[in-house]
C-alpha positions in Angstrom: 49.6 113.8 22.2 49.1 114.4 18.8 45.7 115.1 19.0 46.1 117.6 21.5 49.0 119.1 19.6 46.7 119.6 16.4 43.9 121.1 18.3 46.3 123.8 20.0 47.8 124.4 16.4 44.2 124.4 15.0 42.2 127.0 17.6 45.4 129.2 17.1 45.7 129.1 13.4 41.7 130.5 13.8 42.7 133.0 16.5 46.0 133.9 16.8 45.7 135.9 19.8 45.2 133.2 22.2 49.0 132.8 22.1 48.9 136.3 24.9 46.7 134.0 26.8 48.8 131.4 27.1 51.4 133.2 28.0 49.2 134.4 31.0 48.6 130.6 32.1 52.1 129.9 32.0 52.3 127.8 29.0 55.2 128.7 27.8 56.5 125.0 25.3 53.0 125.6 24.2 53.8 129.1 23.0 57.6 128.4 21.8 56.3 125.4 20.0 53.7 127.8 18.1 56.3 129.9 17.1 59.2 127.9 16.1 56.3 126.1 14.0 55.3 129.1 12.6 51.9 128.6 13.5 51.7 132.4 15.2 53.6 135.2 14.2 56.5 135.8 16.5 55.5 139.4 15.3 52.1 139.5 16.6 51.1 142.7 19.0 48.8 142.3 22.2 46.3 145.3 22.9 49.6 147.8 23.6 51.5 147.0 20.8 54.2 144.4 22.5 55.0 141.4 20.7 55.1 138.0 21.9 59.0 138.0 22.4 58.6 141.2 24.6 55.7 139.5 26.4 57.8 136.6 27.1 60.6 138.5 28.4 58.3 140.5 30.8 57.5 137.1 32.4 61.5 136.3 32.4 61.3 133.1 30.3 64.7 134.0 29.0 65.5 130.7 27.7 62.5 130.6 25.2 63.4 133.8 24.6 66.6 132.8 23.6 65.8 130.3 21.5 63.2 132.3 19.8 65.8 134.9 19.1 67.2 132.6 16.1 63.9 133.4 13.8 65.2 135.7 11.5 62.1 137.1 10.4 61.6 138.7 14.2 60.9 142.2 14.4 63.7 143.1 17.0 62.9 147.0 16.7 59.4 146.9 17.5 57.9 149.9 19.4 54.7 149.5 21.9 52.2 152.1 22.2 55.5 153.9 25.2 57.9 153.7 22.3 59.7 150.8 24.3 61.4 147.8 22.0 62.4 144.6 23.5 65.7 146.5 24.2 64.0 148.9 26.4 62.1 146.7 28.8 65.4 144.4 28.4 67.3 147.5 30.3 64.8 147.0 33.1 65.5 143.9 34.2 68.5 143.5 36.4 69.0 140.3 36.5 72.2 138.3 35.6 69.5 136.3 32.6 68.9 139.5 31.1 72.7 140.1 30.2 73.0 136.8 28.4 70.0 138.2 26.7 71.8 141.0 25.6 74.5 139.4 24.2 72.4 137.4 22.0 70.8 140.6 21.5 73.8 142.1 19.8 74.0 139.3 17.5 71.0 140.3 15.5 72.0 142.0 12.4 68.6 144.1 12.3 69.1 145.3 15.8 68.8 148.9 15.6 69.9 150.0 19.5 69.8 154.1 19.3 66.0 154.1 19.1 64.2 156.3 21.6 60.6 155.8 23.3 58.4 158.2 23.5 60.1 159.9 26.3 63.1 160.2 24.5 64.9 157.2 26.5 67.4 154.8 24.7 67.6 151.5 26.3 71.3 153.0 27.8 69.1 155.9 29.8 66.7 152.9 31.0 69.5 150.6 32.1 71.3 153.7 34.2 68.4 154.6 35.4 67.6 151.2 36.6 71.4 150.7 38.1 72.3 148.0 35.6 75.8 148.7 35.0 76.5 145.0 33.1 73.6 145.9 30.4 74.6 149.4 29.9 78.2 148.2 29.2 76.7 145.6 26.6 75.0 148.7 25.2 78.1 150.5 24.9 79.9 147.8 23.2 77.4 147.5 20.3 79.2 149.4 17.6 76.0 150.6 16.3 75.4 152.8 19.5 76.0 156.3 19.4 73.2 158.3 20.4 74.5 159.3 23.7 73.9 162.7 24.8 75.9 164.8 27.0 73.2 164.3 29.8 73.3 160.7 29.4 76.6 160.4 29.2 76.7 162.5 32.7 74.3 160.2 34.3 76.5 157.5 33.1 79.3 159.0 34.8 77.7 159.2 38.0 76.5 155.8 37.6 79.8 154.1 37.1 82.4 156.8 38.4 80.8 159.3 41.6 78.6 156.0 42.9 80.1 155.2 46.1 79.2 151.5 45.6 82.1 151.4 43.7 86.0 151.2 44.9 88.7 153.5 43.1 90.1 150.8 41.0 86.8 150.0 39.7 85.7 153.9 39.2 89.0 153.9 37.1 88.2 150.7 35.4 84.9 152.0 34.4 85.7 155.5 33.4 88.3 153.8 30.8 85.9 151.2 29.4 83.1 154.0 28.8 86.0 156.4 27.6 87.3 153.5 24.9 83.9 152.7 23.4 83.2 156.1 23.2 85.9 157.8 21.4 85.0 155.1 17.9 81.6 156.6 18.4 80.0 159.3 16.1 79.3 161.9 18.6 78.7 165.2 18.6 81.0 167.7 19.0 80.6 168.9 22.2 81.1 165.3 24.1 83.3 164.1 21.6 85.6 167.3 22.8 84.8 166.1 26.2 86.0 162.5 25.6 89.5 163.7 23.9 89.8 165.7 27.1 89.6 162.6 29.3 91.5 160.7 27.3 94.3 163.2 26.9 94.2 163.9 30.7 93.5 160.1 31.8 96.3 159.7 34.4 95.6 162.7 36.0 92.2 162.2 36.3 93.2 158.9 37.6 95.2 160.6 40.3 92.0 162.9 41.5 89.9 159.4 41.6 92.8 157.8 43.8 92.9 161.1 46.0 88.7 160.9 46.2 88.5 164.5 44.2 86.3 163.0 41.5 84.6 166.6 42.1 87.2 168.5 39.9 85.9 166.0 36.6 82.4 165.8 37.7 82.3 170.2 37.5 84.0 170.0 34.3 80.9 167.5 32.9 78.5 169.8 34.7 80.4 172.6 33.0 79.7 171.4 29.4 76.0 170.7 29.8 
């Protein structure tokens, strides 16, 4: 066993890119061992700019990912050739485990949640596009996140308040969570004024939701874009 482990270490010292082959082969314990023992850099990139952590996330190795997130030298903000970070890839994952990974991600002091990919999307934008509300709220709760445009807010509102999948009280709860988080952030004037208006008229807005008249608030938001 020791001889096999040493051969593994020696081969990857000579050619670190073998680690991506091991990920393809499903040798995840070996991959974790190589990273934890600093045989291969956690920041090693594949041919399209994905680091080891992103590759492991893509194959849903959540426990390995959460263990390796303890590495202080991980460049959590690395962007691949499409401009996507680890967080962007995570935002496309609708699983329960993805939310747990997001909780660990928030604890990384060097994590920047405001990064946009080549299409101008933040991780929040992708989470909303994939209807991943739990992860979207995790991003909103992060005090460092303030890169939300009026269009992003409209998408957030459509997914959480006008969406027919939610009942009246869930819609109200979602709106309160959004306002509670956004009013603490450094937003542009247009969005800041809208959030202030919603806060100052929250009781009236709740009544419109209870009476299935969210179109009134929806029109207000549309008219500000």
